[in-house]
C-alpha positions in Angstrom: 11.3 -30.4 -20.7 10.0 -26.9 -21.4 9.2 -24.7 -18.4 6.2 -22.4 -18.9 5.7 -19.3 -16.8 2.2 -18.1 -16.3 2.1 -14.4 -15.7 -1.6 -13.7 -15.9 -2.5 -13.3 -12.2 -6.1 -14.4 -12.8 -5.0 -17.7 -14.4 -2.3 -18.2 -11.7 -5.0 -17.9 -9.0 -7.4 -20.2 -11.0 -4.9 -23.0 -11.1 -3.8 -22.4 -7.5 -0.5 -20.6 -8.1 0.5 -17.5 -6.1 0.9 -14.2 -7.9 4.4 -13.8 -9.5 7.1 -12.5 -7.3 8.9 -9.3 -8.3 12.7 -8.9 -8.1 14.4 -5.6 -7.1 15.9 -4.1 -10.3 18.3 -1.9 -8.3 16.8 1.4 -9.8 18.8 0.8 -13.0 16.0 1.8 -15.4 16.8 5.1 -17.0 13.3 5.0 -18.5 11.8 5.1 -15.0 14.0 8.0 -13.9 13.0 9.9 -17.0 9.3 9.1 -16.3 9.7 10.6 -12.8 11.3 13.7 -14.3 8.4 14.0 -16.8 5.8 13.5 -14.0 7.5 16.2 -11.9 7.2 18.7 -14.8 3.5 17.7 -15.3 2.8 18.3 -11.6 4.6 21.7 -11.7 2.6 22.7 -14.9 -0.6 21.7 -13.2 -0.1 22.9 -9.7 2.9 25.3 -9.9 5.7 25.3 -7.3 3.9 24.3 -4.1 4.6 25.0 -0.4 3.0 22.8 2.2 3.7 21.4 5.6 5.4 18.1 5.8 2.2 16.4 6.9 0.4 17.8 3.9 3.1 16.4 1.6 2.7 13.1 3.4 -1.1 13.2 2.9 -0.7 13.8 -0.9 1.9 10.9 -1.1 -0.4 8.6 1.0 -3.3 9.4 -1.3 -1.1 8.4 -4.3 0.1 5.3 -2.5 -3.6 4.3 -2.1 -4.1 4.7 -5.8 -1.0 2.5 -6.4 -2.5 -0.1 -4.1 -5.8 0.0 -6.0 -3.9 -0.3 -9.4 -2.0 -3.3 -8.1 -5.2 -5.0 -6.8 -7.0 -4.2 -10.1 -4.1 -5.8 -12.0 -3.9 -8.9 -9.9 -7.6 -9.6 -9.4 -9.4 -8.0 -12.3 -6.9 -8.1 -15.2 -6.1 -4.4 -14.8 -3.5 -2.6 -16.9 0.1 -2.9 -15.9 0.7 0.6 -17.2 -1.7 1.9 -14.5 0.5 0.3 -11.8 3.6 1.9 -13.4 1.9 5.3 -13.7 0.8 5.3 -10.0 4.2 4.1 -8.8 5.8 7.0 -10.7 3.5 9.5 -9.1 4.3 8.1 -5.6 8.0 8.1 -6.4 7.9 11.7 -7.7 6.2 13.0 -4.5 8.6 10.9 -2.3 11.6 12.4 -4.1 10.2 15.9 -3.7 10.0 15.3 0.1 13.5 13.8 0.2 14.8 16.8 -1.7 13.1 19.3 0.6 14.4 17.6 3.7 17.9 17.3 2.2 17.8 21.1 1.6 16.9 21.6 5.3 19.8 19.3 6.3 22.2 21.2 4.1 21.0 24.6 5.3 21.5 23.5 8.9 25.0 22.2 8.1 25.9 25.5 6.5 24.6 27.5 9.4 26.3 25.1 11.9 23.0 24.4 13.7 23.0 21.3 15.8 19.4 20.1 16.5 19.6 17.2 18.9 17.8 14.0 17.8 17.7 12.3 21.2 16.2 13.3 24.5 17.2 16.7 26.0 18.8 16.6 29.4 16.3 17.8 32.0 17.3 20.4 34.6 18.2 19.0 38.0 15.2 18.6 40.2 15.7 19.0 43.9 12.7 16.6 44.6 14.2 13.4 43.2 16.1 10.8 45.2 19.9 10.8 45.4 20.4 7.9 43.0 18.3 9.6 40.3 19.9 12.9 41.2 23.4 11.5 40.5 22.4 10.2 37.1 20.8 13.5 36.2 23.9 15.4 37.4 26.1 13.1 35.2 23.8 13.8 32.2 24.2 17.5 32.8 28.0 17.2 33.0 28.0 15.2 29.7 25.8 17.9 28.1 28.1 20.6 29.4 31.1 18.8 28.0 29.3 18.6 24.6 28.7 22.4 24.9 24.9 22.0 24.9 22.6 24.5 26.5 20.4 22.3 28.7 17.3 24.6 28.6 16.8 24.5 24.8 19.2 21.9 23.4 20.9 24.3 21.0 24.7 24.0 20.5 26.5 27.2 21.5 28.9 28.6 19.0 31.6 31.3 19.4 
């Protein structure tokens, strides 16, 4: 028996089949990595080296993600071009990688400068107007913070 695979999404929907599933390729395609590098150069040629806030970078990436969603919808429901999906995905990936690289630089810079920015809640100062039970847990938190050499007022690690 010959098994036929129907890849045209429009035909799959017409005969009651769901859209084909996509399997993770484990980022092994050198062609895709090269396409991301080419897209990065295109963006730099068009816009130059840019400096924006994190939220502006997020807005640009979200806009590109919307275009990717549109390309996927066009492909699945209106016989749109697969290459449009690939192109939009590469634009999203390029911006996402730029964000990852910028935040990685921040992380490396902090590590080189031995800066410890706490990720959890800061220990509040002891408040004389809380009950004894709560006061005890706050005092214990302050002791733990002191053991960790953390300045309770700003959460910055003290260095010698």
